[in-house]
C-alpha positions as a Markdown table, in Angstrom:
| # | Residue | x | y | z |
|---|---|---|---|---|
| 1 | Met | 3.6 | 22.4 | -6.1 |
| 2 | Ser | 3.4 | 20.9 | -9.5 |
| 3 | Ser | 0.3 | 19.5 | -11.1 |
| 4 | Thr | 2.0 | 16.1 | -11.3 |
| 5 | Asp | 2.2 | 16.0 | -7.5 |
| 6 | Arg | -1.5 | 16.7 | -7.3 |
| 7 | Arg | -2.4 | 14.1 | -9.9 |
| 8 | Val | -0.2 | 11.5 | -8.2 |
| 9 | Gly | -1.8 | 12.4 | -4.8 |
| 10 | Leu | -5.3 | 12.1 | -6.3 |
| 11 | Gly | -4.4 | 8.7 | -7.8 |
| 12 | Ala | -3.1 | 7.5 | -4.4 |
| 13 | Leu | -6.2 | 8.8 | -2.7 |
| 14 | Leu | -8.6 | 7.1 | -5.2 |
| 15 | Gly | -6.5 | 3.9 | -5.1 |
| 16 | Gly | -6.5 | 3.9 | -1.3 |
| 17 | Ile | -10.3 | 4.3 | -1.2 |
| 18 | Leu | -10.7 | 1.3 | -3.6 |
| 19 | Ile | -8.3 | -0.8 | -1.6 |
| 20 | Ala | -10.1 | 0.2 | 1.7 |
| 21 | Val | -13.5 | -0.8 | 0.3 |
| 22 | Ala | -12.0 | -4.2 | -0.8 |
| 23 | Gly | -10.3 | -4.7 | 2.6 |
| 24 | Trp | -13.5 | -3.8 | 4.4 |
| 25 | Arg | -15.5 | -6.4 | 2.3 |
| 26 | Leu | -12.9 | -9.1 | 3.2 |
| 27 | Gly | -13.6 | -8.5 | 6.9 |
| 28 | Leu | -11.4 | -6.9 | 9.5 |
| 29 | Gly | -11.5 | -9.6 | 12.2 |
| 30 | Thr | -10.9 | -8.8 | 15.8 |
| 31 | Ser | -8.0 | -7.3 | 17.7 |
| 32 | Gln | -6.8 | -10.8 | 18.7 |
| 33 | Leu | -7.3 | -12.3 | 15.3 |
| 34 | Pro | -7.1 | -9.9 | 12.4 |
| 35 | Gly | -9.1 | -10.8 | 9.4 |
| 36 | Pro | -7.9 | -10.9 | 5.7 |
| 37 | Gly | -9.0 | -7.3 | 5.2 |
| 38 | Phe | -7.1 | -5.7 | 8.1 |
| 39 | Phe | -3.7 | -5.2 | 6.4 |
| 40 | Pro | -5.2 | -4.0 | 3.1 |
| 41 | Leu | -7.3 | -1.5 | 5.0 |
| 42 | Leu | -4.2 | -0.4 | 7.0 |
| 43 | Ile | -2.2 | 0.1 | 3.8 |
| 44 | Ala | -5.2 | 1.9 | 2.1 |
| 45 | Cys | -5.4 | 4.4 | 5.0 |
| 46 | Thr | -1.7 | 5.1 | 4.8 |
| 47 | Met | -1.9 | 5.4 | 1.0 |
| 48 | Ser | -4.9 | 7.7 | 1.2 |
| 49 | Gly | -3.2 | 9.8 | 3.9 |
| 50 | Leu | -0.1 | 10.3 | 1.8 |
| 51 | Gly | -2.3 | 11.1 | -1.2 |
| 52 | Ile | -4.1 | 13.8 | 0.7 |
| 53 | Trp | -0.7 | 15.1 | 1.9 |
| 54 | Leu | 0.5 | 15.3 | -1.7 |
| 55 | Ile | -2.7 | 17.2 | -2.8 |
| 56 | Leu | -2.7 | 19.7 | 0.1 |
| 57 | Arg | 1.0 | 20.3 | 0.8 |
| 58 | Pro | 2.3 | 23.8 | 0.2 |
| 59 | Asp | 4.7 | 24.5 | -2.6 |
| 60 | Ser | 8.1 | 23.0 | -1.7 |
| 61 | Gly | 9.9 | 25.6 | -3.8 |
| 62 | Gly | 12.2 | 23.0 | -5.2 |
| 63 | Thr | 13.6 | 23.0 | -8.7 |
| 64 | Pro | 12.1 | 20.6 | -11.2 |
| 65 | Val | 14.1 | 17.5 | -12.1 |
| 66 | Pro | 15.7 | 17.9 | -15.6 |
| 67 | Ala | 14.3 | 15.6 | -18.3 |
| 68 | Glu | 17.7 | 14.0 | -18.9 |
| 69 | Ser | 17.8 | 12.5 | -15.4 |
| 70 | Ser | 14.6 | 10.5 | -15.9 |
| 71 | Arg | 14.5 | 7.1 | -14.3 |
| 72 | Trp | 11.9 | 5.5 | -16.5 |
| 73 | Ser | 14.3 | 2.8 | -17.7 |
| 74 | Ala | 15.0 | 1.9 | -14.0 |
| 75 | Phe | 11.3 | 1.8 | -13.3 |
| 76 | Ala | 10.7 | -0.4 | -16.3 |
| 77 | Ile | 13.5 | -2.8 | -15.2 |
| 78 | Ala | 12.1 | -2.9 | -11.7 |
| 79 | Leu | 8.6 | -3.6 | -12.9 |
| 80 | Ile | 9.7 | -6.3 | -15.3 |
| 81 | Ser | 11.9 | -8.0 | -12.8 |
| 82 | Ile | 9.1 | -8.1 | -10.2 |
| 83 | Phe | 6.6 | -9.6 | -12.7 |
| 84 | Thr | 9.3 | -12.1 | -13.8 |
| 85 | Tyr | 9.9 | -13.0 | -10.1 |
| 86 | Val | 6.3 | -13.8 | -9.6 |
| 87 | Met | 6.1 | -15.9 | -12.7 |
| 88 | Val | 9.2 | -18.1 | -11.9 |
| 89 | Leu | 9.0 | -18.3 | -8.1 |
| 90 | Thr | 7.4 | -21.7 | -7.9 |
| 91 | Trp | 9.4 | -23.1 | -10.8 |
| 92 | Ile | 12.9 | -21.9 | -9.7 |
| 93 | Gly | 12.3 | -21.7 | -6.0 |
| 94 | Tyr | 12.3 | -19.0 | -3.4 |
| 95 | Leu | 16.1 | -18.8 | -2.8 |
| 96 | Ala | 17.2 | -18.6 | -6.4 |
| 97 | Ser | 14.5 | -16.3 | -7.6 |
| 98 | Thr | 14.9 | -13.9 | -4.7 |
| 99 | Leu | 18.6 | -13.8 | -5.2 |
| 100 | Ala | 18.1 | -13.0 | -8.9 |
| 101 | Leu | 15.4 | -10.4 | -8.2 |
| 102 | Leu | 17.5 | -8.6 | -5.6 |
| 103 | Thr | 20.6 | -8.7 | -7.8 |
| 104 | Val | 18.8 | -7.2 | -10.7 |
| 105 | Gln | 17.2 | -4.5 | -8.5 |
| 106 | Leu | 20.5 | -3.6 | -6.9 |
| 107 | Arg | 22.7 | -3.7 | -10.0 |
| 108 | Trp | 20.5 | -2.1 | -12.7 |
| 109 | Val | 17.9 | -0.2 | -10.8 |
| 110 | Glu | 20.0 | 1.2 | -7.9 |
| 111 | Lys | 23.3 | 1.1 | -9.9 |
| 112 | Arg | 25.4 | -0.7 | -7.3 |
| 113 | Ser | 28.6 | -2.6 | -8.1 |
| 114 | Trp | 28.4 | -6.3 | -9.0 |
| 115 | Ser | 30.1 | -7.3 | -5.8 |
| 116 | Thr | 27.8 | -5.2 | -3.6 |
| 117 | Ser | 24.8 | -6.4 | -5.5 |
| 118 | Leu | 25.6 | -10.1 | -5.2 |
| 119 | Leu | 26.7 | -9.9 | -1.6 |
| 120 | Thr | 23.7 | -8.0 | -0.4 |
| 121 | Ala | 21.3 | -10.1 | -2.5 |
| 122 | Gly | 22.8 | -13.3 | -1.2 |
| 123 | Ile | 22.7 | -12.3 | 2.4 |
| 124 | Ala | 19.1 | -10.9 | 2.2 |
| 125 | Ala | 17.8 | -13.9 | 0.3 |
| 126 | Thr | 19.4 | -16.4 | 2.7 |
| 127 | Val | 18.3 | -14.5 | 5.9 |
| 128 | Ser | 14.8 | -14.1 | 4.6 |
| 129 | Leu | 14.7 | -17.8 | 3.7 |
| 130 | Ile | 15.8 | -18.7 | 7.3 |
| 131 | Val | 13.3 | -16.3 | 8.9 |
| 132 | Phe | 10.3 | -17.4 | 6.9 |
| 133 | Arg | 11.1 | -21.1 | 6.4 |
| 134 | Val | 12.7 | -22.0 | 9.7 |
| 135 | Phe | 11.3 | -19.7 | 12.3 |
| 136 | Leu | 7.9 | -18.8 | 10.9 |
| 137 | Lys | 7.4 | -22.2 | 9.2 |
| 138 | Val | 6.1 | -20.6 | 5.9 |
| 139 | Pro | 6.0 | -23.2 | 3.1 |
| 140 | Leu | 8.2 | -21.6 | 0.4 |
| 141 | Pro | 8.9 | -23.2 | -2.9 |
| 142 | Ala | 12.1 | -25.1 | -2.8 |
| 143 | Gly | 12.9 | -25.2 | -6.5 |
| 144 | Phe | 16.0 | -26.9 | -7.8 |
| 145 | Ile | 18.4 | -25.9 | -4.9 |
| 146 | Pro | 18.4 | -28.7 | -2.4 |
| 147 | Leu | 17.7 | -27.3 | 1.1 |
| 148 | Pro | 18.7 | -28.9 | 4.4 |
| 149 | Lys | 16.4 | -31.5 | 5.9 |
| 150 | Gly | 13.6 | -30.0 | 8.0 |
| 151 | Trp | 13.5 | -26.7 | 6.0 |
């Protein structure tokens, strides 16, 4: 096992502990009505468990990834696109900003073709809009794309 795996595992464990404390302070609620800290605590436990697994797992015996196959540029694109999505969501609206985010993620991070990226992003953005806005009645920002009445 590489020391990088152990460092990442330790970071996940410490981050999980911090999130667990924050979730606990928010309140867990009851089994019928979970409080605002329930899901952060659940995520923190999962994150901490995976961190412990990374720290304690035996050597996988795999070969290290060559330096020329680094995906730092893809990581930077993903991070910038998510931050941009958060910044423009209320201004542009859910459908357009989600379509743009997924297209960028699929095209430049996952290296899919334009047609696959646009088709997948369009279907995913539309289906998620219908699920959240119509069925779950979540008030999502409409933006500049007019939506049907009642959405």
